[in-house]
C-alpha positions as CSV (number, residue, x, y, z in Angstrom):
1,M,-15.9,-13.0,-3.8
2,N,-14.6,-13.4,-7.4
3,Q,-11.8,-10.8,-7.6
4,A,-11.2,-11.4,-11.4
5,V,-14.8,-10.4,-12.2
6,L,-14.8,-7.4,-9.8
7,Q,-11.7,-6.0,-11.6
8,H,-13.6,-5.8,-14.9
9,L,-16.9,-4.4,-13.6
10,P,-17.5,-0.7,-13.3
11,P,-18.1,0.4,-9.6
12,E,-21.7,1.5,-10.3
13,H,-22.5,-2.1,-11.3
14,V,-21.2,-3.6,-8.0
15,E,-23.5,-3.9,-5.0
16,V,-22.3,-5.0,-1.6
17,E,-24.4,-6.2,1.3
18,I,-22.8,-7.1,4.7
19,W,-24.9,-9.3,7.0
20,R,-24.1,-11.1,10.3
21,A,-24.2,-14.9,9.7
22,D,-27.3,-15.4,11.9
23,E,-29.2,-12.6,10.3
24,L,-28.3,-13.9,6.8
25,E,-29.8,-17.3,7.7
26,V,-33.1,-15.6,8.7
27,R,-33.0,-13.6,5.4
28,R,-32.4,-16.6,3.2
29,G,-34.6,-18.9,5.2
30,L,-33.9,-21.8,7.5
31,S,-32.3,-25.0,6.1
32,S,-33.0,-28.4,7.7
33,E,-31.6,-31.9,7.6
34,L,-34.3,-34.7,7.7
35,D,-33.8,-38.3,8.4
36,E,-35.4,-41.4,9.9
37,M,-33.8,-44.0,12.3
38,W,-35.0,-47.5,12.7
39,S,-35.3,-49.5,15.9
40,Y,-37.7,-52.0,17.4
41,V,-39.6,-52.7,20.6
42,H,-39.3,-56.2,22.1
43,S,-38.7,-57.9,18.7
44,K,-37.9,-56.9,15.1
45,A,-41.5,-57.7,14.3
46,N,-42.3,-54.4,16.0
47,P,-40.3,-51.8,14.1
48,R,-40.5,-48.1,15.1
49,W,-39.0,-45.1,13.4
50,L,-37.7,-41.9,14.8
51,W,-38.2,-39.2,12.2
52,H,-36.6,-35.9,13.0
53,A,-35.3,-32.7,11.6
54,I,-32.4,-30.6,12.7
55,D,-31.2,-27.1,11.8
56,H,-28.5,-27.6,9.1
57,H,-26.1,-25.0,10.6
58,T,-26.5,-25.4,14.4
59,G,-27.5,-29.1,14.6
60,K,-30.3,-28.3,17.0
61,V,-33.4,-30.6,16.9
62,L,-36.4,-28.7,15.4
63,A,-39.0,-31.5,15.6
64,Y,-39.4,-35.2,15.8
65,V,-42.1,-37.9,15.4
66,F,-42.2,-41.6,16.4
67,G,-44.1,-43.9,14.1
68,R,-43.9,-46.3,11.2
69,R,-41.9,-45.6,7.9
70,K,-45.0,-44.3,6.1
71,D,-45.8,-41.1,4.3
72,T,-48.4,-40.1,6.9
73,V,-45.8,-40.0,9.7
74,F,-43.5,-37.8,7.5
75,L,-46.4,-35.5,6.9
76,E,-46.8,-35.1,10.7
77,L,-43.2,-34.1,10.9
78,K,-43.6,-31.7,8.0
79,A,-46.6,-30.1,9.7
80,L,-44.5,-29.6,12.9
81,L,-41.8,-27.9,10.8
82,K,-44.2,-25.5,9.0
83,P,-43.8,-22.7,11.6
84,F,-40.1,-22.6,11.1
85,G,-40.4,-21.4,7.5
86,I,-37.8,-23.8,6.2
87,T,-36.7,-23.0,2.6
88,R,-34.2,-25.9,2.0
89,Y,-34.5,-29.6,3.0
90,F,-31.5,-31.9,3.0
91,T,-32.4,-35.6,2.9
92,D,-31.2,-39.0,1.9
93,G,-33.7,-39.3,-0.9
94,W,-36.2,-41.8,0.6
95,G,-39.5,-41.8,-1.3
96,A,-41.6,-39.9,1.2
97,Y,-39.3,-36.9,0.9
98,E,-39.4,-36.9,-2.9
99,R,-43.2,-37.2,-2.9
100,H,-43.9,-34.5,-0.3
101,V,-41.1,-31.9,-0.6
102,E,-41.0,-29.5,-3.6
103,A,-38.1,-30.2,-5.8
104,E,-36.7,-26.7,-5.7
105,Q,-36.5,-26.9,-1.9
106,H,-35.1,-30.4,-1.8
107,T,-31.4,-31.4,-1.9
108,I,-30.7,-35.2,-1.9
109,G,-27.4,-36.6,-0.8
110,K,-25.3,-37.7,2.2
111,A,-23.0,-34.7,1.8
112,N,-25.5,-32.4,3.5
113,T,-26.9,-34.8,6.0
114,Q,-23.8,-35.5,8.0
115,K,-24.9,-33.8,11.2
116,I,-28.1,-35.8,11.5
117,E,-26.5,-39.1,10.6
118,S,-23.9,-38.4,13.3
119,K,-26.7,-37.8,15.8
120,H,-28.1,-41.2,14.9
121,I,-24.8,-43.0,15.4
122,N,-24.3,-41.3,18.7
123,L,-27.9,-42.2,19.8
124,R,-27.5,-45.8,18.9
125,T,-24.1,-46.0,20.6
126,R,-25.5,-44.5,23.8
127,I,-28.5,-46.8,23.9
128,K,-26.3,-49.8,23.4
129,R,-24.2,-48.8,26.4
130,L,-27.3,-48.9,28.5
131,G,-27.4,-52.6,28.0
132,T,-30.3,-54.5,29.5
133,C,-31.3,-52.1,32.2
134,A,-35.0,-52.8,32.8
135,K,-35.8,-49.2,33.8
136,I,-34.3,-47.8,30.5
137,K,-36.2,-50.5,28.5
138,Y,-39.4,-49.4,30.3
139,H,-38.9,-45.8,29.4
140,L,-38.0,-46.6,25.8
141,C,-41.1,-48.7,25.5
142,R,-43.2,-45.8,26.7
143,L,-41.7,-43.5,24.1
144,Y,-42.5,-45.9,21.3
145,N,-46.3,-45.6,21.1
146,N,-47.0,-46.8,24.7
147,I,-46.3,-50.4,23.9
148,P,-46.6,-52.3,27.2
149,F,-43.4,-53.2,29.0
150,R,-42.7,-57.0,29.3
């Protein structure tokens, strides 16, 4: 609240609304962080991408899609997000976001994507800890578009 401005305004020109934080978020619309994470299956010649969106305030995963790094895969994710009524998207500025998210709803920059980037770092670290466990590899292969386990 800008106290200096309030001192110079007549009381009849000041309007105050008090909202709980969770209600205010609903009123303003949901904001989401979007990002994609690269990995591969069997070899780097088989790249796969995890595209996902999280709630900007809570960090909860809203939706995700596995696929290639193509606009069509991003559009699948965007379709999954439609029921949430998201009004603000925070991204790293990759081309698909710029092509398919309206400019007035889109904020580009790492400052607002820290939660989702942190999730990626944690996921990569945890997967590396699993090492070469055949059962884990089998399940990861099943997740990535049902590529046969070798």
